[in-house]
DRENTORKOL-3810 file (N, C-alpha, C; in nm, 4 decimals):
REM DRENTORKOL-3810
@n.u->-5.4163; n.v->-4.1918; n.w->9.8359; ca.u->-5.2466; ca.v->-4.2345; ca.w->9.8536; c.u->-5.2324; c.v->-4.1699; c.w->9.9601
@n.u->-5.1443; n.v->-4.2325; n.w->10.0329; ca.u->-5.0838; ca.v->-4.1544; ca.w->10.2165; c.u->-4.9504; c.v->-4.1642; c.w->10.1795
@n.u->-4.8575; n.v->-4.0533; n.w->10.2324; ca.u->-4.7374; ca.v->-4.0988; ca.w->10.2358; c.u->-4.7080; c.v->-4.1622; c.w->10.3596
@n.u->-4.5500; n.v->-4.2394; n.w->10.3849; ca.u->-4.5136; ca.v->-4.3035; ca.w->10.4699; c.u->-4.3816; c.v->-4.1940; c.w->10.5154
@n.u->-4.3692; n.v->-4.1894; n.w->10.6427; ca.u->-4.2359; ca.v->-4.1116; ca.w->10.6691; c.u->-4.1406; c.v->-4.1415; c.w->10.6217
@n.u->-4.0278; n.v->-4.0565; n.w->10.6291; ca.u->-3.8918; ca.v->-4.1686; ca.w->10.6090; c.u->-3.8059; c.v->-4.0627; c.w->10.7195
@n.u->-3.7757; n.v->-4.1557; n.w->10.7726; ca.u->-3.6754; ca.v->-4.1211; ca.w->10.9146; c.u->-3.5759; c.v->-4.1991; c.w->10.9499
@n.u->-3.5604; n.v->-4.3257; n.w->10.8516; ca.u->-3.4389; ca.v->-4.3563; ca.w->10.9285; c.u->-3.3839; c.v->-4.4631; c.w->10.8473
@n.u->-3.2655; n.v->-4.4901; n.w->10.8492; ca.u->-3.1402; ca.v->-4.5541; ca.w->10.8003; c.u->-3.2372; c.v->-4.7047; c.w->10.6911
@n.u->-3.2985; n.v->-4.7556; n.w->10.8357; ca.u->-3.3594; ca.v->-4.8942; ca.w->10.8049; c.u->-3.4651; c.v->-4.9433; c.w->10.7111
@n.u->-3.5343; n.v->-4.8277; n.w->10.7006; ca.u->-3.6371; ca.v->-4.7313; ca.w->10.5890; c.u->-3.5859; c.v->-4.7808; c.w->10.5076
@n.u->-3.4668; n.v->-4.6685; n.w->10.4941; ca.u->-3.4059; ca.v->-4.6608; ca.w->10.3181; c.u->-3.3382; c.v->-4.8066; c.w->10.2552
@n.u->-3.3097; n.v->-4.8824; n.w->10.3502; ca.u->-3.2401; ca.v->-5.0026; ca.w->10.3336; c.u->-3.3383; c.v->-5.1153; c.w->10.2866
@n.u->-3.4453; n.v->-5.0697; n.w->10.3513; ca.u->-3.5844; ca.v->-5.1749; ca.w->10.2984; c.u->-3.6654; c.v->-5.1397; c.w->10.1386
@n.u->-3.6613; n.v->-5.0042; n.w->10.0931; ca.u->-3.6702; ca.v->-4.9085; ca.w->10.0163; c.u->-3.5695; c.v->-4.9869; c.w->9.9038
@n.u->-3.4576; n.v->-5.0194; n.w->9.9333; ca.u->-3.3452; ca.v->-5.0497; ca.w->9.8283; c.u->-3.3720; c.v->-5.1553; c.w->9.8270
@n.u->-3.4323; n.v->-5.2759; n.w->9.8911; ca.u->-3.4666; ca.v->-5.4122; ca.w->9.8957; c.u->-3.5532; c.v->-5.4812; c.w->9.8456
@n.u->-3.6448; n.v->-5.3358; n.w->9.8071; ca.u->-3.8194; ca.v->-5.4073; ca.w->9.7590; c.u->-3.8205; c.v->-5.3743; c.w->9.6319
@n.u->-3.8497; n.v->-5.4916; n.w->9.5706; ca.u->-3.9019; ca.v->-5.5369; ca.w->9.4580; c.u->-3.9599; c.v->-5.4825; c.w->9.3156
@n.u->-3.9964; n.v->-5.3968; n.w->9.3949; ca.u->-4.1439; ca.v->-5.2736; ca.w->9.3280; c.u->-4.1125; c.v->-5.1627; c.w->9.3297
@n.u->-4.2123; n.v->-5.0627; n.w->9.2993; ca.u->-4.1591; ca.v->-4.9429; ca.w->9.2985; c.u->-4.1859; c.v->-4.8868; c.w->9.3979
@n.u->-4.1036; n.v->-4.7313; n.w->9.4221; ca.u->-4.1187; ca.v->-4.6955; ca.w->9.5478; c.u->-4.0708; c.v->-4.5300; c.w->9.4759
@n.u->-4.1028; n.v->-4.4392; n.w->9.5689; ca.u->-4.1189; ca.v->-4.2305; ca.w->9.5474; c.u->-4.0309; c.v->-4.2330; c.w->9.6679
@n.u->-3.9646; n.v->-4.1287; n.w->9.6467; ca.u->-3.9263; ca.v->-4.1080; ca.w->9.7728; c.u->-3.9162; c.v->-3.9617; c.w->9.7038
@n.u->-3.9956; n.v->-3.8328; n.w->9.7916; ca.u->-3.9692; ca.v->-3.7352; ca.w->9.7845; c.u->-3.9365; c.v->-3.6381; c.w->9.8987
@n.u->-3.8611; n.v->-3.5599; n.w->9.8756; ca.u->-3.7778; ca.v->-3.4869; ca.w->9.9508; c.u->-3.8004; c.v->-3.3587; c.w->9.9799
@n.u->-3.8157; n.v->-3.2718; n.w->10.0812; ca.u->-3.9088; ca.v->-3.1789; ca.w->10.0589; c.u->-3.8399; c.v->-3.0941; c.w->10.1868
@n.u->-3.8397; n.v->-2.9431; n.w->10.1357; ca.u->-3.7535; ca.v->-2.8537; ca.w->10.2633; c.u->-3.9143; c.v->-2.7785; c.w->10.3083
@n.u->-3.9048; n.v->-2.8012; n.w->10.4326; ca.u->-4.0480; ca.v->-2.7364; ca.w->10.5220; c.u->-4.0132; c.v->-2.5940; c.w->10.5088
@n.u->-3.9212; n.v->-2.5046; n.w->10.4652; ca.u->-3.8760; ca.v->-2.3785; ca.w->10.4574; c.u->-3.8888; c.v->-2.2954; c.w->10.3200
@n.u->-3.9402; n.v->-2.4087; n.w->10.2555; ca.u->-3.9210; ca.v->-2.3626; ca.w->10.0790; c.u->-4.0305; c.v->-2.3400; c.w->10.0438
@n.u->-4.1013; n.v->-2.2428; n.w->9.9575; ca.u->-4.2171; ca.v->-2.2295; ca.w->9.9134; c.u->-4.2210; c.v->-2.3068; c.w->9.7818
@n.u->-4.1133; n.v->-2.3210; n.w->9.7117; ca.u->-4.1082; ca.v->-2.3808; ca.w->9.5674; c.u->-4.1404; c.v->-2.5484; c.w->9.6186
@n.u->-4.0746; n.v->-2.6016; n.w->9.6866; ca.u->-4.0712; ca.v->-2.7101; ca.w->9.7500; c.u->-4.2140; c.v->-2.7634; c.w->9.7953
@n.u->-4.3032; n.v->-2.6589; n.w->9.9018; ca.u->-4.4421; ca.v->-2.6558; ca.w->9.9099; c.u->-4.5644; c.v->-2.7074; c.w->9.7795
@n.u->-4.5030; n.v->-2.6056; n.w->9.6652; ca.u->-4.5947; ca.v->-2.6027; ca.w->9.5673; c.u->-4.5621; c.v->-2.7296; c.w->9.4924
@n.u->-4.4110; n.v->-2.7881; n.w->9.4758; ca.u->-4.4652; ca.v->-2.9165; ca.w->9.3578; c.u->-4.4644; c.v->-3.0242; c.w->9.4948
@n.u->-4.4754; n.v->-2.9973; n.w->9.6063; ca.u->-4.5630; ca.v->-3.1390; ca.w->9.7096; c.u->-4.7165; c.v->-3.1246; c.w->9.6705
@n.u->-4.7562; n.v->-2.9649; n.w->9.6524; ca.u->-4.8960; ca.v->-2.9908; ca.w->9.6562; c.u->-4.9530; c.v->-2.9719; c.w->9.5076
@n.u->-4.8728; n.v->-3.0212; n.w->9.4148; ca.u->-4.8803; ca.v->-3.0728; ca.w->9.2797; c.u->-4.8836; c.v->-3.1718; c.w->9.2375
@n.u->-4.7800; n.v->-3.2243; n.w->9.3199; ca.u->-4.7573; ca.v->-3.3664; ca.w->9.2921; c.u->-4.8960; c.v->-3.4193; c.w->9.3868
@n.u->-4.9053; n.v->-3.3934; n.w->9.5092; ca.u->-5.0180; ca.v->-3.4821; ca.w->9.6138; c.u->-5.1834; c.v->-3.4285; c.w->9.5252
@n.u->-5.1988; n.v->-3.3430; n.w->9.3859; ca.u->-5.3347; ca.v->-3.3538; ca.w->9.3184; c.u->-5.3296; c.v->-3.4407; c.w->9.2503
@n.u->-5.2125; n.v->-3.4819; n.w->9.1725; ca.u->-5.2581; ca.v->-3.5921; ca.w->9.0752; c.u->-5.1911; c.v->-3.6994; c.w->9.0976
@n.u->-5.1522; n.v->-3.7361; n.w->9.2236; ca.u->-5.0958; ca.v->-3.8999; ca.w->9.2375; c.u->-5.2360; c.v->-3.9957; c.w->9.2682
@n.u->-5.3368; n.v->-3.9588; n.w->9.2216; ca.u->-5.4073; ca.v->-4.0807; ca.w->9.1971; c.u->-5.3995; c.v->-4.1700; c.w->9.0666
@n.u->-5.3202; n.v->-4.1152; n.w->9.0148; ca.u->-5.2636; ca.v->-4.1691; ca.w->8.8736; c.u->-5.1936; c.v->-4.2775; c.w->8.8782
@n.u->-5.0850; n.v->-4.2655; n.w->9.0215; ca.u->-4.9990; ca.v->-4.3910; ca.w->9.0287; c.u->-5.0395; c.v->-4.4784; c.w->9.0373
@n.u->-4.9732; n.v->-4.6117; n.w->8.9860; ca.u->-5.0484; ca.v->-4.6921; ca.w->9.0262; c.u->-5.0169; c.v->-4.7231; c.w->9.1917
@n.u->-5.1372; n.v->-4.8184; n.w->9.2128; ca.u->-5.1664; ca.v->-4.8376; ca.w->9.3691; c.u->-5.0706; c.v->-4.9327; c.w->9.4607
@n.u->-5.0276; n.v->-4.9864; n.w->9.4017; ca.u->-4.8723; ca.v->-5.0570; ca.w->9.4326; c.u->-4.7198; c.v->-4.9945; c.w->9.4806
@n.u->-4.7429; n.v->-4.8655; n.w->9.4482; ca.u->-4.5969; ca.v->-4.7648; ca.w->9.4071; c.u->-4.6562; c.v->-4.7085; c.w->9.5849
@n.u->-4.5155; n.v->-4.7222; n.w->9.6485; ca.u->-4.5188; ca.v->-4.7334; ca.w->9.8031; c.u->-4.4660; c.v->-4.5461; c.w->9.8075
@n.u->-4.5398; n.v->-4.4324; n.w->9.8652; ca.u->-4.4787; ca.v->-4.3299; ca.w->9.8670; c.u->-4.4100; c.v->-4.2714; c.w->10.0217
@n.u->-4.2753; n.v->-4.2315; n.w->9.9984; ca.u->-4.2056; ca.v->-4.2383; ca.w->10.1128; c.u->-4.1872; c.v->-4.0280; c.w->10.1072
@n.u->-4.1560; n.v->-3.9934; n.w->10.2305; ca.u->-4.1807; ca.v->-3.8153; ca.w->10.2241; c.u->-4.0851; c.v->-3.7983; c.w->10.3249
@n.u->-3.9775; n.v->-3.7296; n.w->10.2875; ca.u->-3.8350; ca.v->-3.6656; ca.w->10.3690; c.u->-3.8544; c.v->-3.5742; c.w->10.3770
@n.u->-3.8605; n.v->-3.4615; n.w->10.5508; ca.u->-3.8701; ca.v->-3.3662; ca.w->10.5433; c.u->-3.6702; c.v->-3.3610; c.w->10.6034
@n.u->-3.5917; n.v->-3.2941; n.w->10.4960; ca.u->-3.4708; ca.v->-3.3188; ca.w->10.5061; c.u->-3.4541; c.v->-3.1919; c.w->10.5625
@n.u->-3.5143; n.v->-3.0973; n.w->10.6350; ca.u->-3.5097; ca.v->-3.0186; ca.w->10.7309; c.u->-3.4404; c.v->-3.1006; c.w->10.8481
@n.u->-3.4982; n.v->-3.1831; n.w->10.9069; ca.u->-3.5471; ca.v->-3.2831; ca.w->11.0596; c.u->-3.4161; c.v->-3.3497; c.w->10.9848
@n.u->-3.4259; n.v->-3.4429; n.w->10.8864; ca.u->-3.3191; ca.v->-3.5769; ca.w->10.8608; c.u->-3.2323; c.v->-3.5312; c.w->10.7458
@n.u->-3.1453; n.v->-3.4023; n.w->10.7642; ca.u->-3.0487; ca.v->-3.4010; ca.w->10.6269; c.u->-2.9585; c.v->-3.5160; c.w->10.6265
@n.u->-2.9014; n.v->-3.5775; n.w->10.7669; ca.u->-2.7900; ca.v->-3.6957; ca.w->10.7557; c.u->-2.8623; c.v->-3.7661; c.w->10.6362
@n.u->-3.0197; n.v->-3.8118; n.w->10.6395; ca.u->-3.0343; ca.v->-3.9170; ca.w->10.5627; c.u->-3.0514; c.v->-3.8888; c.w->10.4194
@n.u->-3.0955; n.v->-3.7291; n.w->10.3960; ca.u->-3.0831; ca.v->-3.6907; ca.w->10.2754; c.u->-2.9722; c.v->-3.6857; c.w->10.1849
@n.u->-2.8678; n.v->-3.6758; n.w->10.2522; ca.u->-2.7361; ca.v->-3.6990; ca.w->10.2049; c.u->-2.7144; c.v->-3.8705; c.w->10.1625
@n.u->-2.7075; n.v->-3.9200; n.w->10.2510; ca.u->-2.7392; ca.v->-4.0676; ca.w->10.2178; c.u->-2.8294; c.v->-4.0968; c.w->10.1176
@n.u->-2.9386; n.v->-4.0651; n.w->10.0936; ca.u->-3.0093; ca.v->-4.0867; ca.w->9.9993; c.u->-2.9412; c.v->-4.0810; c.w->9.8425
@n.u->-2.8578; n.v->-3.9735; n.w->9.8631; ca.u->-2.7856; ca.v->-3.8845; ca.w->9.7298; c.u->-2.6744; c.v->-3.9974; c.w->9.7048
@n.u->-2.6196; n.v->-4.0372; n.w->9.8002; ca.u->-2.4844; ca.v->-4.0834; ca.w->9.7481; c.u->-2.5389; c.v->-4.2566; c.w->9.7564
@n.u->-2.6301; n.v->-4.3107; n.w->9.8185; ca.u->-2.6699; ca.v->-4.4681; ca.w->9.7945; c.u->-2.7414; c.v->-4.4991; c.w->9.6388
@n.u->-2.7843; n.v->-4.3418; n.w->9.5689; ca.u->-2.8873; ca.v->-4.3988; ca.w->9.4553; c.u->-2.8302; c.v->-4.3019; c.w->9.3305
@n.u->-2.6629; n.v->-4.2487; n.w->9.3470; ca.u->-2.5957; ca.v->-4.1690; ca.w->9.2967; c.u->-2.6677; c.v->-4.0371; c.w->9.2217
@n.u->-2.7163; n.v->-3.9548; n.w->9.3579; ca.u->-2.8004; ca.v->-3.8747; ca.w->9.2519; c.u->-2.7620; c.v->-3.6999; c.w->9.3555
@n.u->-2.7580; n.v->-3.5815; n.w->9.2501; ca.u->-2.7187; ca.v->-3.4615; ca.w->9.3443; c.u->-2.8043; c.v->-3.4525; c.w->9.4124
@n.u->-2.7941; n.v->-3.3925; n.w->9.5007; ca.u->-2.8975; ca.v->-3.3469; ca.w->9.6131; c.u->-2.9910; c.v->-3.2327; c.w->9.6046
@n.u->-3.1074; n.v->-3.2171; n.w->9.5894; ca.u->-3.1714; ca.v->-3.1229; ca.w->9.5101; c.u->-3.3559; c.v->-3.0997; c.w->9.6268
@n.u->-3.3746; n.v->-3.0082; n.w->9.6390; ca.u->-3.4791; ca.v->-2.9545; ca.w->9.7237; c.u->-3.5838; c.v->-2.8975; c.w->9.6461
@n.u->-3.6985; n.v->-2.9098; n.w->9.6231; ca.u->-3.7399; ca.v->-3.0549; ca.w->9.6557; c.u->-3.7176; c.v->-3.1278; c.w->9.5857
@n.u->-3.7361; n.v->-3.2740; n.w->9.5777; ca.u->-3.7086; ca.v->-3.3714; ca.w->9.4399; c.u->-3.7452; c.v->-3.5216; c.w->9.4964
@n.u->-3.7742; n.v->-3.5104; n.w->9.3705; ca.u->-3.8864; ca.v->-3.6920; ca.w->9.3808; c.u->-3.7464; c.v->-3.7958; c.w->9.3464
@n.u->-3.7644; n.v->-3.8779; n.w->9.3379; ca.u->-3.7013; ca.v->-4.0231; ca.w->9.2874; c.u->-3.7429; c.v->-4.1405; c.w->9.3102
@n.u->-3.8002; n.v->-4.1904; n.w->9.1775; ca.u->-3.8326; ca.v->-4.3311; ca.w->9.1602; c.u->-3.7189; c.v->-4.4419; c.w->9.1580
@n.u->-3.7294; n.v->-4.4903; n.w->9.2894; ca.u->-3.6906; ca.v->-4.6105; ca.w->9.3145; c.u->-3.7818; c.v->-4.7897; c.w->9.2338
@n.u->-3.6820; n.v->-4.8537; n.w->9.1884; ca.u->-3.6920; ca.v->-4.9586; ca.w->9.1030; c.u->-3.6221; c.v->-5.0536; c.w->9.1322
@n.u->-3.6699; n.v->-5.1738; n.w->9.2376; ca.u->-3.5354; ca.v->-5.2717; ca.w->9.2316; c.u->-3.4261; c.v->-5.1957; c.w->9.3010
@n.u->-3.4305; n.v->-5.1462; n.w->9.4132; ca.u->-3.2859; ca.v->-5.0981; ca.w->9.4519; c.u->-3.2317; c.v->-4.9770; c.w->9.3778
@n.u->-3.2783; n.v->-4.9571; n.w->9.2379; ca.u->-3.1937; ca.v->-4.8546; ca.w->9.1643; c.u->-3.3018; c.v->-4.7430; c.w->9.1205
@n.u->-3.2389; n.v->-4.5940; n.w->9.1451; ca.u->-3.2812; ca.v->-4.5097; ca.w->9.1128; c.u->-3.3166; c.v->-4.4733; c.w->8.9514
@n.u->-3.4437; n.v->-4.4841; n.w->8.8847; ca.u->-3.4582; ca.v->-4.4697; ca.w->8.7639; c.u->-3.5233; c.v->-4.3338; c.w->8.6642
@n.u->-3.5883; n.v->-4.2725; n.w->8.8146; ca.u->-3.6159; ca.v->-4.1246; ca.w->8.7762; c.u->-3.5865; c.v->-4.0216; c.w->8.8654
@n.u->-3.5094; n.v->-3.9019; n.w->8.8315; ca.u->-3.4810; ca.v->-3.7864; ca.w->8.9269; c.u->-3.5424; c.v->-3.7311; c.w->8.8707
@n.u->-3.6251; n.v->-3.6333; n.w->8.9535; ca.u->-3.6617; ca.v->-3.4653; ca.w->8.9069; c.u->-3.6721; c.v->-3.3731; c.w->9.0116
@n.u->-3.6306; n.v->-3.3019; n.w->8.9853; ca.u->-3.6619; ca.v->-3.1619; ca.w->9.1153; c.u->-3.7173; c.v->-3.0851; c.w->9.0679
@n.u->-3.7852; n.v->-2.9523; n.w->9.1899; ca.u->-3.8572; ca.v->-2.8129; ca.w->9.1257; c.u->-3.9582; c.v->-2.8370; c.w->9.0375
@n.u->-3.9486; n.v->-2.7686; n.w->8.9505; ca.u->-4.0606; ca.v->-2.7532; ca.w->8.8277; c.u->-4.0980; c.v->-2.9176; c.w->8.7540
@n.u->-3.9471; n.v->-2.9824; n.w->8.7494; ca.u->-3.9763; ca.v->-3.1145; ca.w->8.6974; c.u->-4.0387; c.v->-3.2280; c.w->8.7528
@n.u->-4.0541; n.v->-3.1599; n.w->8.8531; ca.u->-4.1306; ca.v->-3.3113; ca.w->8.9509; c.u->-4.2930; c.v->-3.3309; c.w->8.8858
@n.u->-4.3459; n.v->-3.4106; n.w->8.8279; ca.u->-4.4087; ca.v->-3.4703; ca.w->8.7477; c.u->-4.4931; c.v->-3.6003; c.w->8.7922
@n.u->-4.6109; n.v->-3.6435; n.w->8.8159; ca.u->-4.6736; ca.v->-3.7589; ca.w->8.8559; c.u->-4.6773; c.v->-3.8055; c.w->8.6946
@n.u->-4.7284; n.v->-3.7992; n.w->8.5777; ca.u->-4.7534; ca.v->-3.8218; ca.w->8.4600; c.u->-4.6041; c.v->-3.8803; c.w->8.4363
@n.u->-4.4863; n.v->-3.8036; n.w->8.4411; ca.u->-4.3454; ca.v->-3.8377; ca.w->8.4267; c.u->-4.3140; c.v->-3.9828; c.w->8.4543
@n.u->-4.3763; n.v->-4.0025; n.w->8.5739; ca.u->-4.3076; ca.v->-4.0575; ca.w->8.6971; c.u->-4.3496; c.v->-4.2380; c.w->8.6767
@n.u->-4.5697; n.v->-4.1940; n.w->8.6145; ca.u->-4.6384; ca.v->-4.2897; ca.w->8.5578; c.u->-4.5796; c.v->-4.3652; c.w->8.3925
@n.u->-4.5218; n.v->-4.2604; n.w->8.3865; ca.u->-4.4927; ca.v->-4.3039; ca.w->8.1830; c.u->-4.3353; c.v->-4.4215; c.w->8.2685
@n.u->-4.2570; n.v->-4.3531; n.w->8.3121; ca.u->-4.1501; ca.v->-4.4782; ca.w->8.3509; c.u->-4.1510; c.v->-4.5597; c.w->8.4073
@n.u->-4.2823; n.v->-4.6008; n.w->8.4492; ca.u->-4.2818; ca.v->-4.7055; ca.w->8.5641; c.u->-4.3817; c.v->-4.8440; c.w->8.4568
@n.u->-4.4723; n.v->-4.7598; n.w->8.3656; ca.u->-4.5106; ca.v->-4.8316; ca.w->8.2581; c.u->-4.4160; c.v->-4.8394; c.w->8.1859
END
């Protein structure tokens, strides 16, 4: 699996209009906890269904977009943070040590 860099509001609009499942991973490149959560997620991501779109947001570079994600999906901003989006709605919000591929798969199924 591979990340798609999330860098624009247009991409966010596309995610909101997608009829399938998308994951947004909000990552702080300055945080060792965020780095560990990302690495742990990537080690297990082969368990995800192949049709799940994976988006990676560098929230240091794109803080405004990170704030818009929190507003649009009605979640509290966290870092690191994983959002599972289905049919334009956030159906799972995890942060820090709670980030789990297994939990995301369980919600998808």
